Backbone as ProteinMPNN parsed JSONL, in Angstrom:
{"seq_chain_A": "XXXXXXXXXXXXXXXXXXXXXXXXXXXXXXXXXXXXXXXXXXXXXXXXXXXXXXXXXXXXXXXXXXXXXXXXXXXXXXXX", "coords_chain_A": {"N_chain_A": [[14.109, -23.157, -3.592], [12.597, -26.099, -2.986], [10.023, -26.835, -0.825], [9.636, -29.742, 1.173], [6.487, -31.771, 1.087], [5.517, -32.63, 3.559], [6.627, -30.977, 5.527], [5.184, -28.639, 5.476], [2.489, -28.54, 6.9], [3.614, -28.273, 9.57], [4.839, -26.045, 9.228], [2.538, -24.071, 8.738], [1.269, -24.519, 11.086], [2.935, -23.233, 12.749], [2.361, -20.767, 12.302], [3.827, -19.499, 10.484], [3.38, -19.649, 7.456], [0.6, -19.557, 5.339], [-2.154, -21.928, 5.34], [-1.524, -24.692, 2.816], [-3.931, -25.469, 1.572], [-5.644, -23.255, 1.83], [-4.469, -21.551, 0.428], [-4.75, -22.857, -2.252], [-7.521, -22.313, -2.381], [-7.709, -19.886, -2.858], [-6.986, -19.349, -4.977], [-8.626, -20.485, -6.661], [-11.055, -18.914, -6.465], [-9.836, -16.308, -8.004], [-10.014, -17.836, -10.382], [-12.958, -18.86, -11.188], [-14.731, -22.101, -10.971], [-12.726, -23.618, -11.944], [-9.612, -26.217, -11.747], [-7.176, -27.324, -9.932], [-4.202, -28.254, -10.664], [-1.405, -28.274, -9.786], [0.208, -27.658, -7.266], [2.793, -26.022, -4.881], [5.386, -25.362, -2.587], [7.776, -22.77, -1.923], [11.2, -22.147, -0.74], [12.312, -19.122, -0.77], [15.057, -16.607, -0.925], [13.86, -14.432, 0.348], [11.772, -15.093, 1.741], [8.539, -17.534, 2.086], [6.762, -19.028, -0.863], [4.11, -19.905, -2.375], [3.092, -21.803, -5.319], [0.66, -22.359, -7.466], [-0.919, -23.997, -9.834], [-3.217, -23.787, -12.521], [-6.064, -24.855, -14.08], [-8.584, -23.362, -15.875], [-12.352, -22.756, -16.06], [-12.847, -22.544, -18.822], [-10.457, -23.949, -19.835], [-8.118, -22.567, -20.24], [-4.627, -22.452, -18.925], [-3.661, -21.679, -15.742], [-0.818, -19.976, -13.904], [-0.284, -18.954, -10.606], [0.922, -17.331, -8.277], [1.945, -17.109, -4.555], [2.323, -14.778, -1.671], [3.393, -16.904, 0.903], [3.31, -15.941, 3.443], [1.904, -14.078, 4.057], [-0.402, -14.412, 2.315], [-1.091, -13.018, 0.139], [-1.453, -12.004, -3.644], [1.407, -12.578, -5.5], [1.754, -13.422, -8.501], [-0.36, -13.511, -10.83], [-0.4, -15.246, -13.988], [-1.614, -15.861, -17.311], [-0.727, -19.241, -18.457], [1.04, -19.679, -21.0]], "CA_chain_A": [[13.98, -24.6, -2.678], [11.197, -26.669, -2.619], [9.908, -27.478, 0.478], [8.698, -30.988, 1.372], [4.797, -31.524, 1.462], [5.351, -32.882, 5.103], [7.179, -29.931, 6.408], [3.984, -27.371, 5.052], [1.462, -28.357, 8.02], [4.01, -27.883, 10.513], [4.647, -24.223, 8.921], [1.211, -23.432, 8.717], [0.936, -24.524, 12.043], [3.624, -22.299, 13.578], [1.928, -19.349, 11.62], [4.657, -19.161, 9.399], [2.682, -19.437, 6.489], [-0.918, -20.001, 5.173], [-2.013, -23.134, 5.1], [-1.923, -24.904, 0.984], [-5.363, -25.486, 1.3], [-6.395, -21.947, 2.072], [-4.027, -20.876, -1.182], [-5.652, -23.371, -3.492], [-9.052, -21.868, -2.558], [-7.785, -18.136, -3.311], [-6.564, -19.452, -6.716], [-10.03, -21.068, -7.456], [-11.328, -17.56, -6.237], [-9.185, -15.881, -8.745], [-10.552, -18.234, -11.29], [-13.995, -19.444, -10.62], [-14.923, -22.965, -11.871], [-11.189, -23.86, -12.475], [-9.088, -26.961, -11.367], [-5.969, -27.16, -9.61], [-3.241, -29.153, -11.34], [-0.261, -28.818, -9.235], [0.571, -26.801, -5.696], [3.761, -26.721, -4.193], [5.584, -24.497, -1.528], [9.137, -22.734, -2.549], [11.553, -21.258, 0.163], [13.221, -17.65, -1.434], [15.982, -15.788, 0.211], [12.949, -13.358, 0.854], [10.493, -15.904, 2.226], [8.082, -18.763, 1.326], [6.051, -18.534, -1.646], [3.153, -20.802, -3.116], [2.456, -21.693, -6.749], [-0.375, -22.846, -7.844], [-0.95, -23.908, -11.424], [-4.598, -24.378, -12.244], [-6.841, -25.043, -15.542], [-10.013, -22.41, -15.612], [-13.565, -23.122, -16.823], [-12.728, -22.501, -20.306], [-9.42, -24.842, -20.626], [-6.292, -22.122, -20.249], [-3.638, -22.615, -17.834], [-2.915, -20.159, -14.929], [0.418, -19.965, -12.665], [-0.707, -18.098, -9.434], [2.136, -16.906, -7.175], [1.454, -16.284, -3.479], [3.543, -14.777, -0.399], [2.89, -17.868, 1.839], [3.131, -15.661, 4.741], [0.506, -13.08, 3.886], [-1.33, -14.818, 1.343], [-0.665, -11.574, -1.046], [-1.083, -12.78, -4.653], [2.533, -11.881, -6.142], [1.599, -13.101, -9.971], [-1.651, -14.248, -11.642], [-0.192, -15.077, -15.324], [-1.766, -17.1, -17.873], [0.509, -20.341, -18.989], [1.033, -19.994, -22.335]], "C_chain_A": [[12.703, -24.789, -2.514], [11.419, -27.262, -1.306], [9.172, -29.032, 0.463], [7.563, -30.894, 1.974], [4.576, -31.942, 3.267], [5.51, -31.86, 6.076], [5.671, -28.798, 6.379], [2.9, -27.461, 6.459], [2.167, -27.684, 9.376], [4.305, -26.427, 10.387], [3.752, -23.883, 9.222], [0.961, -23.464, 10.647], [1.277, -23.66, 13.269], [3.075, -20.74, 13.254], [2.861, -18.596, 10.741], [4.563, -18.423, 8.307], [1.278, -19.824, 6.54], [-0.822, -21.252, 4.887], [-2.243, -23.559, 3.088], [-3.24, -24.896, 1.023], [-6.223, -23.909, 0.946], [-5.739, -21.473, 0.273], [-4.91, -21.702, -2.439], [-6.973, -22.635, -3.644], [-8.984, -20.589, -2.819], [-7.651, -18.602, -4.856], [-7.392, -19.656, -7.476], [-10.756, -19.91, -7.519], [-11.046, -16.702, -7.389], [-10.064, -16.159, -10.249], [-11.672, -19.066, -11.351], [-13.942, -20.685, -11.615], [-13.793, -23.967, -12.407], [-10.472, -25.236, -11.489], [-7.729, -27.257, -10.723], [-5.508, -28.439, -10.049], [-2.038, -29.398, -10.65], [0.077, -27.579, -8.295], [1.984, -27.239, -5.371], [4.489, -25.208, -3.681], [7.293, -23.964, -1.496], [9.794, -22.126, -1.183], [12.685, -20.73, -0.777], [14.025, -17.423, -0.613], [15.073, -14.798, 0.694], [11.764, -13.744, 1.408], [9.888, -16.742, 1.494], [7.155, -17.998, 0.425], [5.284, -19.861, -2.19], [2.858, -20.742, -4.152], [2.146, -22.906, -6.797], [-0.9, -23.052, -9.166], [-2.781, -24.835, -11.52], [-5.07, -24.222, -13.837], [-8.255, -24.168, -15.092], [-11.128, -23.235, -16.42], [-13.477, -23.26, -18.414], [-11.398, -23.439, -20.851], [-8.159, -24.073, -20.347], [-6.322, -22.047, -18.723], [-3.529, -21.282, -17.054], [-1.754, -20.57, -14.229], [0.01, -18.323, -11.721], [0.394, -18.2, -8.486], [1.855, -16.623, -5.925], [2.268, -15.861, -2.447], [2.66, -15.726, 0.264], [2.498, -17.23, 3.422], [2.146, -14.926, 4.958], [-0.682, -13.384, 3.217], [-1.417, -13.873, 0.083], [-0.446, -12.541, -2.36], [0.124, -11.654, -5.258], [2.5, -11.959, -7.965], [0.502, -13.797, -10.187], [-1.219, -14.103, -13.287], [-0.833, -16.428, -16.184], [-0.499, -18.034, -18.718], [0.238, -20.13, -20.452], [1.83, -21.285, -23.061]], "O_chain_A": [[11.852, -24.019, -2.069], [12.365, -27.865, -0.8], [8.224, -29.303, -0.274], [7.349, -30.264, 3.01], [3.649, -31.577, 3.99], [4.876, -31.734, 7.123], [5.292, -28.268, 7.424], [2.563, -26.404, 6.991], [1.617, -26.853, 10.1], [4.063, -25.649, 11.309], [3.827, -23.166, 10.22], [0.539, -22.508, 11.298], [0.615, -23.372, 14.266], [3.378, -19.745, 13.912], [2.756, -17.431, 10.356], [5.063, -17.347, 7.981], [0.765, -20.328, 7.538], [0.149, -21.791, 4.356], [-2.913, -22.896, 2.296], [-3.727, -24.053, 0.269], [-7.081, -23.618, 0.112], [-6.398, -21.182, -0.726], [-5.564, -21.165, -3.333], [-7.479, -22.366, -4.734], [-10.036, -19.987, -3.032], [-8.301, -18.086, -5.765], [-7.369, -19.327, -8.662], [-11.221, -19.685, -8.636], [-12.072, -16.253, -7.899], [-10.574, -15.324, -10.996], [-11.36, -20.228, -11.613], [-13.396, -20.627, -12.717], [-13.997, -24.921, -13.159], [-10.901, -25.223, -10.335], [-7.03, -27.541, -11.696], [-6.125, -29.496, -9.918], [-1.51, -30.506, -10.748], [0.184, -26.48, -8.839], [2.398, -28.392, -5.488], [4.233, -24.135, -4.228], [8.09, -24.781, -1.036], [8.981, -21.58, -0.437], [13.582, -21.352, -1.345], [13.911, -17.929, 0.503], [15.554, -14.168, 1.635], [10.819, -12.974, 1.581], [10.31, -16.954, 0.357], [6.769, -16.843, 0.608], [5.975, -20.855, -2.414], [2.263, -19.705, -4.447], [2.674, -23.977, -6.497], [-1.41, -22.038, -9.644], [-3.286, -25.821, -10.984], [-4.455, -23.533, -14.651], [-8.849, -24.388, -14.037], [-10.893, -24.14, -17.22], [-14.09, -24.117, -19.052], [-11.255, -23.664, -22.053], [-7.125, -24.725, -20.203], [-7.133, -21.816, -17.827], [-3.364, -20.153, -17.517], [-1.771, -21.763, -13.929], [0.026, -17.14, -12.059], [0.667, -19.282, -7.967], [1.307, -15.521, -5.949], [3.137, -16.699, -2.207], [1.439, -15.571, 0.292], [1.758, -17.715, 4.278], [1.476, -15.041, 5.984], [-1.766, -12.833, 3.407], [-1.921, -14.303, -0.954], [0.328, -13.498, -2.393], [-0.01, -10.445, -5.444], [2.954, -11.076, -8.693], [0.448, -14.878, -9.6], [-1.56, -13.093, -13.902], [-0.663, -17.614, -15.901], [0.405, -17.566, -19.41], [-0.835, -20.46, -20.959], [1.744, -21.46, -24.277]]}, "name": "protein", "num_of_chains": 1, "seq": "XXXXXXXXXXXXXXXXXXXXXXXXXXXXXXXXXXXXXXXXXXXXXXXXXXXXXXXXXXXXXXXXXXXXXXXXXXXXXXXX"}
């Protein structure tokens, strides 16, 4: 279930999740020169996950999923 964007700062301030900005920055470190096209936060039965979609410097599209609490990369897949 998607979390409303206005709830993200409160969750981050409480320490339950990392900030959206930090996850976007981490995705860009994985794909230097890229551009973020979409980001969202979902609440799953096992916790919160950030989904970041981006286009890398060569134009390839990527979907990166992070554990929102730890920042650990859960998946980093090229979007076909």
